[in-house]
Structure formats: structure tokens, C-alpha cells
C-alpha positions, 0 to 999 in steps of 0.5 A: 500500500505504501509503495503503490500509493507513493508511486501513484502520488508522485506520478501526479506531480507531488513531492513524496517521502516514504518513511519505512521503519524497517526495509520496504515490504518487510511486514505483511507484504513479504509474508504474502504468497502472491496468490490473486484469486477473485472473490466468488461471483455470487458475492457482490458486496462493496469490498468484493466488487472493488477487489475484483476490479483491482484484480482484473487490472493487475496485468495492466498494473504489472506491465506499467510497473515493468515499464516504469522500473525497467524490472521484471515483475513475475506475473502469471494467470494460470488459474486456480483449482479448488477441490470440492468437498461434497454435494453442497460445495458442488451445487454452490460451484454450479451457481458460481460458474453461471454467475462468472460466465454472466458477469466476469470479463473475458480476460482468458478464453471462455469459459472463465470458470468451469466445473471439473469432474474427478477424471477431468481434474486428474487430466489437468493436474495428474499429481493432485490426489484423486478427488472424486467430487471434482473441482472448480477451475477459476481461470481468471485467478493469477499470481505475482512474485512478491519479491519481484513486485517489491523490487519493481515498486521501489525502483518505480518510486525512485524513478518517479522522484520518491525519497525512500527512507528505510530503517527510519521509525516514525515515533509521532505524528505531527498534528496541530489544530486537527491538521496533519503537519508531518511526522517526527522520527527518531532523528528529525522532523519531516514536514508535509501538507498531506500524509498517508498512513499505511502502517498495517498492524502497527497503526495502533502505536499512533495514539492520535488515530488508533481509535479511528483505525482499529487494525489487528494482527492475524498471524499467518505461517507459510513455507516454500517447497522445491520439487525440482520440476513443475508438478502442478500447473495452477494454484490448488486450494484444498480447504485451508491449504493452498499451493502456488506453483511456479514453472521452476518447481517452486511451490509456496504453501499457505496458510494458517490463520491465527487470530489469537497470536497477537504480535508474536510473529513466529513459526510454530511446530503445529503450524508448519506441521499443518502446512506440510501435511496438507501439502503432501495430502493434496499433492503426494509427490511433494513428500520428497520435495525440498523444504527451502524456507518457512516464515510467518507474517502478521496480516492487518485485519480491519473492523468487520473484515473490511479494510480502512480507506479514506481521510480521517475526519478528525485530522485534516490531511491525513489519509489511511489505507490499511486492514486489507487482511489477505487481499492487500497485494490484490487490492494494491493497484486500485487502492493506490489510485484511490489514495492518489485521488484523495491526496491530490483531489480530495475525493475518489470516483470509487465509492469508499463510504463502507471503508472510511475511518471511524469518526471520533466523538468530540474531544477524543483522540 
């Protein structure tokens, strides 16, 4: 959110400084697996609608980023295959296929979504365990290489004139007369007419805004396997387990959802065991894959499962983008445009009313 917003704002001609407490992307972004799958077409709420719109434009976003940065952004639209758990799941999948065919764009050859029988699944993904109930194949699902995305965003920001200050911790927001004036770091003060807060799970450290932006951490553990060759060709989702394959044999495995872990960002034996067992049960050949890496991250969860996007009512000039939970990378292209609009024009053409920061009663901070 921070890098994309900074890039888009700088493209509008403003002078931008990005202040990062650690290394860019070292929080929830680098912990992500880069899976970009759209919400079910039968869910038409405001968040699902914005999320899908952002995902439909992700390939265009990646191309523009490549041109701006001169760097490769790993992006594939290989699709996602979700293993169906029974009669009800298959009945729901039939409805999803009909809704997707009627409403989704033709970014890939038709059909954009289809049901697979057990035999069809085996033909498409022979290394996936036999699954008589079949699967739902969403061909518009995609994936992005997170490290390549981060590198390109940083390069694009610098090419656009953004000053990036890493290892620089903001200790206090400079707010006077209910107006944002800048930030205080450990070493100096940075004055600014506008501010964008993209601090994720750490937003609560700023007492001036914490109550209006209630974002909480949810730990997610993940791991990286390497099979030496490509054994699956699409994202495979099996209940809470999903596998994100790359052509060189890398397979990212996610993920746990631990709401009670707080800020304890560690890997646990239980979490890693859950992921390994799930990966091998879904794709047995992975039993002999090399375990290359394990990691965890703290996903920022907004109130009622929604992100927070918009200007703070009690602090003029301070805009927030956070709480995107598991869809932050997929929402970044559209959110960056919204933030740039809010900073430069004071409004957005998108309806963000369901995501505005909470209003505070008079006298509260």
C-alpha cells in the first residue's frame, strides 16, 4: 500500500517521502504468497466488487510497473483449482460458474470458470490426489512474485522522484489544530501538507488515530517447497491449504490463520506441521520435495473484515489505507489510485463510504 500509493502520488506531480521503519515490504507484504484469486461471483458486496476490479487490472498494473522500473515483475494467470468437498460445495460451484460466465470479463478464453469432474481434474493436474467430487477451475485467478513486485515498486518510486527512507521509525505524528503537519522520527522532523498512513498492524502505536483505525494482527505461517520440476500447473486450494506453483518447481504453501497470536510473529511446530501435511495430502509427490524456507507474517485485519480507506475526519490531511487482511497485494493497484485521488483531489470516483475511518466523538483522540 505504501509503495503503490507513493508511486501513484508522485506520478501526479507531488513531492513524496516514504518513511519505512524497517526495509520496504518487510511486514505483511513479504509474508504474502502472491496468490490473486477473485472473490466468488455470487458475492457482490462493496469490498468484493472493488477487489475484483483491482484484480482484473493487475496485468495492466504489472506491465506499467515493468515499464516504469525497467524490472521484471513475475506475473502469471494460470488459474486456480479448488477441490470440492461434497454435494453442497458442488451445487454452490454450479451457481458460481453461471454467475462468472454472466458477469466476469473475458480476460482468458471462455469459459472463465468451469466445473471439473474427478477424471477431468486428474487430466489437468495428474499429481493432485484423486478427488472424486471434482473441482472448480477459476481461470481468471493469477499470481505475482512478491519479491519481484517489491523490487519493481521501489525502483518505480525512485524513478518517479520518491525519497525512500528505510530503517527510519516514525515515533509521532505531527498534528496541530486537527491538521496533519508531518511526522517526527527518531532523528528529525519531516514536514508535509498531506500524509498517508499505511502502517498495517502497527497503526495502533499512533495514539492520535488508533481509535479511528482499529487494525489487528492475524498471524499467518507459510513455507516454500522445491520439487525440482513443475508438478502442478495452477494454484490448488484444498480447504485451508493452498499451493502456488511456479514453472521452476517452486511451490509456496499457505496458510494458517491465527487470530489469537497477537504480535508474536513466529513459526510454530503445529503450524508448519499443518502446512506440510496438507501439502503432501493434496499433492503426494511433494513428500520428497525440498523444504527451502518457512516464515510467518502478521496480516492487518480491519473492523468487520473490511479494510480502512479514506481521510480521517478528525485530522485534516491525513489519509489511511490499511486492514486489507489477505487481499492487500490484490487490492494494491486500485487502492493506490484511490489514495492518489484523495491526496491530490480530495475525493475518489470509487465509492469508499463502507471503508472510511471511524469518526471520533468530540474531544477524543
